[in-house]
Structures are given as C-alpha cells and as structure tokens.
C-alpha positions as CSV (number, residue, x, y, z in Angstrom):
1,M,60.8,-73.1,92.7
2,K,64.2,-74.0,91.3
3,A,64.5,-77.4,89.9
4,H,67.8,-79.4,91.3
5,S,69.9,-81.4,89.1
6,A,70.1,-84.6,91.4
7,P,67.2,-85.6,93.6
8,G,67.9,-86.9,97.1
9,K,67.6,-90.3,98.4
10,I,64.3,-91.8,99.1
11,L,63.8,-94.3,101.9
12,I,61.0,-96.7,101.7
13,L,59.6,-98.2,105.0
14,A,57.7,-101.4,103.4
15,T,55.7,-103.4,105.7
16,E,56.6,-107.2,105.2
17,S,52.9,-108.2,104.8
18,C,51.4,-105.6,102.2
19,A,54.0,-103.2,100.7
20,Y,57.0,-105.2,100.3
21,P,55.4,-108.0,98.5
22,G,53.9,-105.0,96.3
23,A,57.7,-103.9,95.7
24,D,58.8,-107.4,95.0
25,A,55.7,-107.6,92.4
26,V,57.2,-104.2,90.7
27,G,60.5,-106.0,90.2
28,Q,59.0,-109.2,89.2
29,A,57.1,-107.2,86.4
30,H,60.4,-105.6,85.5
31,M,59.0,-102.2,86.1
32,S,61.7,-99.4,87.2
33,Y,61.7,-96.6,89.6
34,P,64.4,-94.1,90.1
35,A,67.8,-95.6,91.6
36,N,67.9,-93.3,94.6
37,T,65.3,-95.5,96.2
38,Y,66.1,-97.5,99.4
39,I,63.4,-100.2,100.6
40,L,63.5,-101.3,103.9
41,R,61.3,-104.2,104.8
42,V,59.9,-103.6,108.3
43,R,57.4,-105.6,110.3
44,A,55.3,-102.5,111.3
45,P,56.4,-98.9,110.7
46,V,54.7,-97.7,114.0
47,L,57.8,-99.3,115.9
48,F,59.8,-96.4,114.5
49,P,59.8,-93.4,117.1
50,E,59.5,-89.8,115.9
51,R,63.3,-89.0,116.4
52,F,64.2,-91.8,113.7
53,Y,62.4,-89.8,110.9
54,L,64.1,-86.4,111.9
55,E,67.7,-88.5,112.3
56,C,67.1,-89.5,108.6
57,F,66.5,-86.0,107.5
58,D,69.6,-85.1,109.4
59,K,71.7,-87.6,107.8
60,G,70.6,-86.6,104.2
61,I,67.5,-88.8,103.5
62,G,65.4,-86.4,101.3
63,G,62.4,-88.1,101.5
64,I,60.5,-90.9,103.3
65,I,57.6,-93.0,102.0
66,I,55.9,-95.1,104.6
67,M,54.0,-98.1,102.6
68,S,51.8,-99.8,105.0
69,C,48.8,-102.1,105.0
70,G,46.8,-99.3,106.2
71,V,43.7,-100.4,108.2
72,E,44.3,-103.8,106.7
73,C,47.3,-104.2,109.1
74,P,47.7,-107.4,110.9
75,Y,48.6,-105.8,114.2
76,E,45.4,-104.3,115.8
77,G,45.6,-100.6,116.5
78,A,49.0,-100.2,114.8
79,Y,47.9,-98.1,111.9
80,Q,45.8,-95.8,114.0
81,A,49.0,-95.3,116.3
82,L,51.3,-94.7,113.2
83,A,49.0,-92.1,111.8
84,R,49.1,-90.3,115.3
85,R,53.0,-90.9,115.3
86,I,53.1,-89.2,112.0
87,D,51.3,-86.4,113.2
88,K,53.8,-85.8,115.7
89,V,56.6,-86.1,113.2
90,F,55.0,-83.5,111.1
91,A,54.9,-80.9,113.8
92,L,58.4,-81.3,114.4
93,M,59.4,-81.3,110.9
94,K,57.4,-77.9,110.7
95,A,59.3,-76.7,114.1
96,R,62.5,-77.5,112.2
97,G,61.5,-75.5,109.0
98,L,61.1,-78.8,107.1
99,D,58.6,-79.3,104.2
100,T,56.3,-81.9,105.4
101,R,55.8,-83.1,102.0
102,R,59.2,-85.0,102.5
103,L,57.1,-87.5,104.8
104,R,54.4,-89.6,103.1
105,L,52.2,-92.2,104.6
106,T,50.5,-94.3,102.0
107,S,48.9,-97.9,101.9
108,I,50.1,-100.2,99.5
109,C,48.8,-103.7,98.9
110,T,50.8,-107.0,97.5
111,V,49.6,-106.2,93.9
112,C,49.6,-102.3,94.0
113,T,52.5,-102.1,91.2
114,R,51.4,-99.0,89.6
115,A,50.8,-97.5,92.9
116,F,54.0,-98.1,94.2
117,I,55.6,-96.7,91.1
118,K,53.5,-93.6,91.4
119,E,54.4,-92.8,94.9
120,V,58.2,-93.3,94.2
121,K,57.9,-91.0,91.0
122,Q,56.0,-88.2,92.8
123,M,58.5,-88.2,95.7
124,N,61.5,-88.2,93.4
125,D,59.8,-85.1,91.4
126,L,59.4,-83.5,94.8
127,L,62.9,-83.9,96.0
128,L,64.1,-82.5,92.4
129,E,61.9,-79.4,93.2
130,L,63.0,-79.1,97.2
131,G,66.5,-80.0,97.1
132,P,68.4,-81.7,99.8
133,P,67.0,-81.5,103.2
134,G,67.8,-78.4,105.1
135,S,67.3,-76.2,102.0
136,E,63.8,-75.2,103.6
137,I,65.9,-74.3,106.9
138,A,68.0,-72.0,104.9
139,A,65.1,-70.3,103.1
140,T,63.2,-69.6,106.5
141,G,66.2,-68.9,108.7
142,F,65.2,-71.7,111.0
143,S,67.9,-73.9,112.5
144,K,67.4,-77.6,113.6
145,T,66.2,-76.6,116.8
146,G,63.3,-74.4,115.5
147,R,65.0,-71.2,116.3
148,V,65.7,-68.2,114.2
149,G,69.3,-67.6,113.4
150,T,70.9,-70.4,115.5
C-alpha cells in the first residue's frame, strides 16, 4: 500500500486505574511517542457506546487504542462486556468499509511503559499506511451507510 506523509490522529482511551498511570510512567521516564496521540483518561471504556467509535472516525480520528486493565478490571464483568461491545463495533466498521485495524483493544498495566510505546508506534505506522479514515471507503466503493455508491 501507499505510505501517507502524515499519520492521522490517535485517540487512546486509558483506564484511570491501569493504563493512565502507565501513560504517566512513560512521561516520567521521559520516553517519547508521536505527537498525534491524544490520551483520554476514562473510568472504564465499556461506558462508551458503539456509536462513539464510529463518530470518532467520522470526525477524523485515524485510530483508537483502548488501553484497559484487561481481566484485572476493578469493575466486575466490565472487560468482558467491553470485548463484546468492540466485536459489535468491528461489525459496524466492516459494514462501513473501515479497516478494523483502526481500533485496537489492549491491556496496559501501571508500569507497562514499553508496551504503551509499542502500541502507539504500531498504530502510528498503520495510519501512515492506511491514510485518513474513509480512504478504505473510497477504495471499496462503500459509503458510511455500508451501501455501494451512496
């Protein structure tokens, strides 16, 4: 695929009890990651409905990384519910012709600085390859509604 000159924006949903302290540890260690990254501290990513992710892509967010506590989540059943929700979002993305690699669910702990950097770098590299959201739509002929040619 063609590499694009500027990657899109990366939104990170970082859980306040695990991933956000991990992001803070990255800063305290003076490690760097791409400037196109925006971190949103959240109590639990499961609180965001499916349409949230689609609206982010519609508004130009190139990729979303959900950094959660995984099965270590302090809210019982939240991670399992989040995984089910993301499966639904993947189906909606496919219907719109969006590459599902634009959305990633990963577990990051409070001291996972290398894993944090790796996830951001991988998403940044992917966005350089894919270009802005919607470029898949143009290539496949699908519209935002999932219909051909509309």
